[in-house]
C-alpha positions as CSV (number, residue, x, y, z in Angstrom):
1,M,0.0,0.0,0.0
2,K,1.3,3.5,-0.9
3,L,0.4,6.2,1.5
4,V,0.8,10.0,1.7
5,L,0.5,11.6,5.2
6,V,-0.1,15.3,5.3
7,D,0.3,17.4,8.5
8,M,2.2,20.4,9.9
9,L,4.7,17.9,11.3
10,D,8.4,18.0,11.7
11,P,9.2,14.3,12.1
12,E,12.2,15.1,14.2
13,S,10.2,17.0,16.8
14,P,6.5,16.2,16.9
15,I,4.7,18.3,19.5
16,G,1.4,16.6,20.3
17,G,-2.2,16.4,19.2
18,S,-2.4,15.7,15.4
19,E,1.4,15.7,15.2
20,A,1.8,12.9,17.6
21,Y,-1.0,11.1,15.8
22,T,0.7,11.5,12.4
23,S,4.1,10.6,13.9
24,N,2.7,7.4,15.3
25,L,1.1,6.5,12.0
26,L,4.4,7.2,10.2
27,N,6.3,4.9,12.6
28,F,3.8,2.1,12.4
29,F,3.6,2.1,8.6
30,V,7.3,2.3,8.1
31,K,7.8,-0.6,10.6
32,N,5.3,-2.6,8.6
33,G,6.8,-2.0,5.2
34,F,4.4,0.5,3.7
35,D,5.6,2.9,0.9
36,V,5.1,6.2,2.8
37,K,5.5,9.9,1.9
38,L,5.2,12.5,4.5
39,I,4.4,16.1,3.5
40,G,5.3,18.4,6.5
41,V,7.6,21.1,7.8
42,S,11.2,21.3,9.0
43,D,14.2,23.6,9.2
44,S,15.3,22.3,5.8
45,L,13.0,23.1,2.9
46,K,13.7,20.2,0.6
47,A,12.6,16.7,-0.1
48,T,14.6,13.9,1.5
49,A,14.5,10.2,1.1
50,S,15.8,7.5,3.3
51,S,15.5,3.7,3.3
52,E,12.3,4.1,5.4
53,Y,10.2,6.9,3.8
54,T,10.2,10.1,1.7
55,F,9.9,13.4,3.5
56,I,8.8,16.6,1.7
57,S,9.3,19.7,3.7
58,L,7.1,22.6,2.5
59,V,7.6,25.4,5.1
60,N,10.2,26.4,7.6
61,K,8.7,25.2,10.9
62,S,9.6,28.5,12.7
63,K,7.2,30.3,10.3
64,I,4.4,27.7,10.2
65,N,0.7,28.3,10.4
66,S,-2.2,26.6,8.8
67,F,-2.6,29.4,6.2
68,N,0.9,29.4,4.8
69,F,1.0,25.6,5.0
70,Q,-2.1,25.5,2.8
71,I,-0.6,27.9,0.3
72,Y,2.5,25.7,-0.1
73,L,0.3,22.6,-0.4
74,F,-1.3,24.4,-3.4
75,I,2.0,25.3,-4.9
76,S,3.5,21.8,-4.5
77,N,0.5,20.2,-6.0
78,L,1.0,22.1,-9.2
79,F,4.4,20.4,-9.7
80,F,4.1,16.8,-8.6
81,R,1.7,14.0,-9.4
82,L,1.2,11.1,-7.1
83,P,0.7,7.5,-8.3
84,N,-3.1,6.9,-8.6
85,E,-3.0,4.1,-6.0
86,S,-1.5,6.4,-3.3
87,I,-3.9,7.0,-0.5
88,I,-3.8,10.6,0.8
89,H,-4.4,11.1,4.5
90,V,-4.7,14.6,5.9
91,Q,-5.1,15.9,9.4
92,R,-7.3,19.0,8.7
93,P,-10.3,19.2,6.4
94,D,-8.9,22.3,4.5
95,F,-5.7,20.4,3.8
96,L,-7.7,18.3,1.4
97,L,-8.5,21.2,-0.9
98,P,-5.4,21.2,-3.2
99,F,-5.5,17.4,-3.4
100,I,-9.1,17.3,-4.4
101,L,-8.4,19.9,-7.1
102,F,-5.0,18.5,-8.4
103,Q,-4.9,14.8,-7.5
104,P,-8.5,13.7,-8.4
105,L,-7.6,10.0,-9.0
106,N,-6.3,9.4,-5.4
107,P,-8.4,8.1,-2.5
108,K,-8.6,10.8,0.3
109,I,-9.1,10.4,4.0
110,C,-9.3,13.2,6.6
111,T,-8.9,12.7,10.4
112,L,-10.9,15.2,12.5
113,H,-9.0,15.9,15.7
114,G,-11.8,17.7,17.5
115,R,-14.0,20.6,16.5
116,I,-11.6,22.6,14.2
117,L,-14.5,24.8,13.1
118,E,-15.0,26.0,16.7
119,S,-11.3,26.8,17.0
120,V,-11.5,29.0,13.9
121,R,-14.6,30.7,15.2
122,L,-12.8,31.4,18.5
123,K,-9.6,32.8,17.0
124,K,-10.5,34.4,13.7
125,S,-12.9,37.1,12.4
126,P,-16.4,36.1,11.4
127,L,-15.5,36.6,7.7
128,I,-12.5,34.2,8.0
129,A,-14.6,31.7,9.9
130,Y,-17.3,31.9,7.2
131,I,-14.7,31.2,4.5
132,Y,-13.1,28.4,6.4
133,Q,-16.5,26.7,7.0
134,A,-17.3,26.9,3.2
135,I,-13.9,25.2,2.4
136,E,-14.3,22.7,5.2
137,S,-17.8,21.7,4.1
138,W,-16.7,21.4,0.4
139,C,-13.7,19.2,1.3
140,L,-15.5,16.9,3.8
141,R,-18.3,16.2,1.3
142,R,-15.6,15.1,-1.2
143,A,-13.5,13.0,1.1
144,D,-13.8,9.2,0.5
145,Q,-13.6,8.5,4.3
146,I,-13.5,10.6,7.4
147,I,-12.1,9.5,10.8
148,A,-13.3,11.2,14.0
149,V,-11.2,10.6,17.1
150,D,-14.2,10.7,19.4
151,E,-17.9,10.5,19.4
152,S,-18.5,14.2,20.3
153,T,-16.4,15.2,17.2
154,K,-18.4,12.9,15.0
155,N,-21.7,14.2,16.3
156,F,-20.6,17.8,15.9
157,Y,-19.7,17.3,12.2
158,E,-22.7,15.2,11.4
159,K,-24.9,18.0,12.7
160,Q,-22.9,20.6,10.7
161,Y,-22.9,18.5,7.5
162,P,-25.5,15.8,7.6
163,E,-24.6,14.5,4.1
164,I,-21.2,13.1,5.4
165,K,-22.9,10.9,8.0
166,D,-22.3,7.6,6.2
167,N,-18.6,8.3,5.7
168,I,-17.5,8.9,9.3
169,T,-15.8,6.3,11.5
170,I,-14.7,6.8,15.1
171,I,-11.2,5.6,15.8
172,Q,-9.5,7.0,18.9
173,S,-6.0,8.2,18.9
174,G,-3.3,5.8,20.3
175,I,0.1,6.1,21.8
176,D,3.4,4.3,21.8
177,L,3.4,2.2,25.0
178,N,7.1,1.6,24.6
179,K,7.8,5.3,25.2
180,F,5.1,6.2,27.7
181,K,5.4,4.0,30.7
182,P,6.3,4.4,34.4
183,I,9.9,5.1,35.3
184,N,11.6,5.8,38.6
185,R,9.9,8.9,39.8
186,E,12.4,9.9,42.5
187,K,15.4,9.5,40.2
188,I,13.9,11.4,37.3
189,R,12.8,14.3,39.6
190,Q,16.4,14.7,40.7
191,E,17.4,15.0,37.0
192,Y,14.9,17.9,36.5
193,N,15.6,19.6,39.8
194,F,12.3,18.9,41.4
195,H,12.3,18.4,45.2
196,P,10.9,15.1,46.4
197,T,8.2,16.8,48.4
198,D,7.0,19.0,45.5
199,K,3.4,18.5,44.4
200,I,3.8,18.9,40.7
201,I,0.7,19.7,38.6
202,L,1.5,19.4,34.9
203,F,0.0,20.9,31.9
204,V,1.4,19.5,28.6
205,G,0.3,21.0,25.3
206,R,-0.1,24.1,23.3
207,L,-0.6,27.4,25.2
208,E,-3.6,28.5,23.2
209,A,-7.0,30.1,24.0
210,E,-9.0,26.9,23.5
211,K,-6.9,25.3,26.3
212,N,-8.6,27.6,28.8
213,L,-5.4,28.2,30.8
214,N,-6.6,31.4,32.5
215,F,-9.1,29.1,34.2
216,L,-6.3,26.8,35.2
217,L,-4.3,29.6,36.8
218,E,-7.3,30.8,38.8
219,S,-8.0,27.3,40.0
220,Y,-4.4,26.7,40.8
221,K,-4.3,29.8,43.0
222,M,-6.9,28.2,45.3
223,V,-4.8,25.0,45.4
224,S,-1.5,26.7,46.2
225,A,-3.2,28.5,49.1
226,K,-3.8,25.1,50.7
227,V,-0.8,23.2,49.4
228,P,2.4,25.3,49.8
229,D,4.5,22.7,48.1
230,A,2.4,22.7,44.9
231,K,4.0,23.7,41.6
232,L,2.2,24.3,38.4
233,V,4.4,23.4,35.4
234,F,3.5,24.3,31.8
235,V,5.2,22.3,29.1
236,G,4.6,23.7,25.7
237,E,4.5,26.9,23.7
238,G,1.8,29.1,22.1
239,R,0.3,32.5,21.7
240,E,-1.0,32.6,25.2
241,H,2.5,32.3,26.8
242,K,3.0,36.0,27.6
243,N,-0.6,36.4,28.7
244,L,-0.2,33.6,31.2
245,I,3.0,34.9,32.6
246,N,1.3,38.3,33.1
247,L,-1.8,36.8,34.6
248,A,0.2,34.7,37.1
249,K,1.9,38.0,38.2
250,D,-1.4,39.8,38.4
251,L,-2.9,37.0,40.6
252,S,0.3,36.9,42.7
253,I,0.7,33.2,42.2
254,K,3.9,31.6,43.2
255,N,5.5,28.4,41.9
256,V,4.3,28.7,38.3
257,H,6.9,27.4,35.9
258,F,7.1,27.5,32.1
259,L,9.4,24.9,30.6
260,G,8.6,25.8,27.0
261,A,8.4,23.2,24.2
262,Q,10.3,20.1,24.9
263,H,11.7,17.4,22.7
264,P,9.3,14.5,22.4
265,K,11.9,12.0,23.6
266,I,12.0,13.6,27.1
267,V,8.2,14.3,27.4
268,P,7.6,10.9,29.0
269,E,10.3,11.7,31.6
270,I,8.7,15.0,32.4
271,I,5.3,13.4,32.7
272,N,6.7,10.9,35.1
273,C,7.8,13.8,37.4
274,G,4.3,14.8,37.9
275,D,1.8,14.1,40.7
276,M,-0.9,14.7,38.1
277,L,-1.7,16.0,34.7
278,V,-4.4,18.6,34.2
279,L,-6.6,19.4,31.2
280,C,-9.3,22.1,31.2
281,S,-9.8,22.7,27.5
282,L,-13.0,24.3,26.1
283,Y,-13.1,21.4,23.6
284,E,-11.0,18.4,22.6
285,G,-11.1,15.3,20.4
286,S,-9.3,12.4,21.8
287,P,-6.5,14.1,23.8
288,T,-3.4,12.1,23.4
289,V,-1.7,13.6,26.5
290,V,-4.3,12.2,28.8
291,K,-3.5,8.7,27.6
292,E,0.2,9.4,27.8
293,A,-0.1,10.4,31.4
294,I,-2.2,7.3,32.3
295,A,0.3,5.1,30.6
296,C,3.0,6.6,32.8
297,G,0.9,5.9,35.9
298,V,0.2,9.6,36.5
299,P,-3.4,10.5,37.4
300,V,-5.4,13.1,35.5
301,V,-7.8,15.9,36.3
302,S,-9.8,17.0,33.3
303,T,-13.0,18.8,32.3
304,D,-15.5,16.6,30.5
305,V,-14.2,17.1,27.0
306,G,-13.7,14.8,24.0
307,D,-13.4,11.2,25.1
308,V,-11.7,11.7,28.5
309,R,-14.8,10.1,30.2
310,N,-13.9,6.9,28.4
311,I,-10.3,7.1,29.7
312,I,-10.7,8.3,33.3
313,K,-13.0,5.4,34.2
314,N,-12.7,5.6,38.0
315,N,-11.5,7.8,40.8
316,A,-8.4,5.7,41.3
317,I,-6.8,7.3,38.2
318,G,-8.2,10.9,38.4
319,R,-11.3,13.0,38.2
320,I,-13.7,14.4,35.6
321,A,-14.1,17.9,37.0
322,E,-16.8,20.4,36.6
323,N,-16.1,23.5,34.4
324,D,-15.9,25.6,37.5
325,K,-12.7,26.9,38.9
326,E,-13.6,26.1,42.6
327,K,-14.7,22.6,41.7
328,F,-11.7,22.1,39.5
329,A,-9.4,23.1,42.4
330,E,-11.3,20.6,44.7
331,S,-10.6,17.8,42.2
332,I,-6.9,18.7,42.1
333,L,-6.8,18.6,45.9
334,D,-8.6,15.2,45.9
335,V,-6.2,13.7,43.4
336,L,-3.1,14.9,45.3
337,N,-4.2,12.5,48.1
338,I,-5.1,9.4,46.1
339,D,-3.5,6.1,46.6
340,R,-0.5,6.1,44.3
341,D,0.1,2.4,44.3
342,R,-3.5,1.7,43.4
343,C,-3.4,4.4,40.8
344,K,-0.4,2.9,39.0
345,K,-2.0,-0.5,39.0
346,E,-5.3,0.8,37.5
347,C,-3.4,2.9,35.0
348,K,-1.4,-0.1,33.8
349,N,-4.6,-2.1,33.2
350,I,-6.4,0.8,31.4
351,S,-3.4,1.9,29.2
352,I,-3.4,-1.5,27.4
353,E,-6.4,-0.1,25.4
354,F,-4.2,2.7,24.0
355,G,-1.6,0.6,22.2
356,Y,-1.1,1.7,18.7
357,D,-1.1,-1.6,16.8
358,K,-4.9,-2.3,17.1
359,I,-5.7,1.4,16.3
360,A,-3.6,1.4,13.2
361,E,-5.3,-1.8,12.0
362,N,-8.6,0.0,12.2
363,I,-7.2,2.8,10.2
364,I,-6.0,0.4,7.5
365,E,-9.5,-0.9,7.2
366,V,-10.7,2.7,6.5
367,Y,-8.0,3.0,3.8
368,Q,-9.3,-0.1,2.2
369,I,-12.9,1.2,2.2
370,A,-11.8,4.5,0.8
371,R,-9.8,2.9,-2.0
372,N,-12.6,0.5,-3.0
373,K,-15.1,3.4,-2.9
374,H,-12.9,5.6,-5.0
375,I,-12.3,2.9,-7.6
376,T,-16.0,2.3,-7.9
377,L,-16.7,6.0,-8.4
378,R,-14.0,6.3,-11.1
379,R,-15.7,3.5,-13.0
């Protein structure tokens, strides 16, 4: 099977979310002998080939955003043609547009990593949101198959575009259980200069408006008033970074640390340092970081977004918290006192479900459906 993966991904340093999803796909398909091309971003703007896969870098990753990535997708599609049997798998609906226009003979799949339309409405002007929705609708109606990472995402898009209902399949995101697993917490804390008595509350992800991190700081202020050893640690970068620093100062909150974006190879170590991971997003799909934390034996406090209710199945491994800063703070305080040994045991049992091999097999089935459907339509 020939496959083209399309995402704003630097394969040397995937960050999270769709990038981790695409990176896991890439690694699985390479390991299983697929002919894979990756269209993404990096510091070097050129195509490179190895014995494993072909990588085409379109944009310097320091300048990347969805708009200029889309522009370069258009330009690149003017100059290359893919073998007709190559399956094109993109990670945003609008990334399908140039492939629909310029690669009409190829089967096309899109994965929906949450409610992208809501994110555009939150961050962009009404005019931009209107244009985006028109493109999104046009592309999804022409996709051969659509993968939604959770049921709420599927329901949202079926309500927006009822005509795509028969083409959507739910396949949750998976993780690499060889990377995300418990390690010696005391030892790894020493390496990262955390004190043994610190109560480390971790956020790992993009510092963006939809992550609702002002809410997290306000909740954490209540926690820190009761737990002097608490530390809130942000791992990641984004447009809200400076705003969060300023808000922490305005709220007179101590022990808030910003580690910035970290290389994926050390993210499992950082997660293992934590007493818990927190997530308070306005919306999510199937948040990979929650599964990564559980796989490391670290409990999670999250608002009821995406499919986290299917992950945090009992109070031994965390809490589904109300979207209220006082209630969220109470949930954090509860989890700081849970039985760590029982938590690790429960996390180990649950994390088996997140292994990537079975999830990738389900994706291959979707590829087969898309290819057969596309061949039928061409006839």
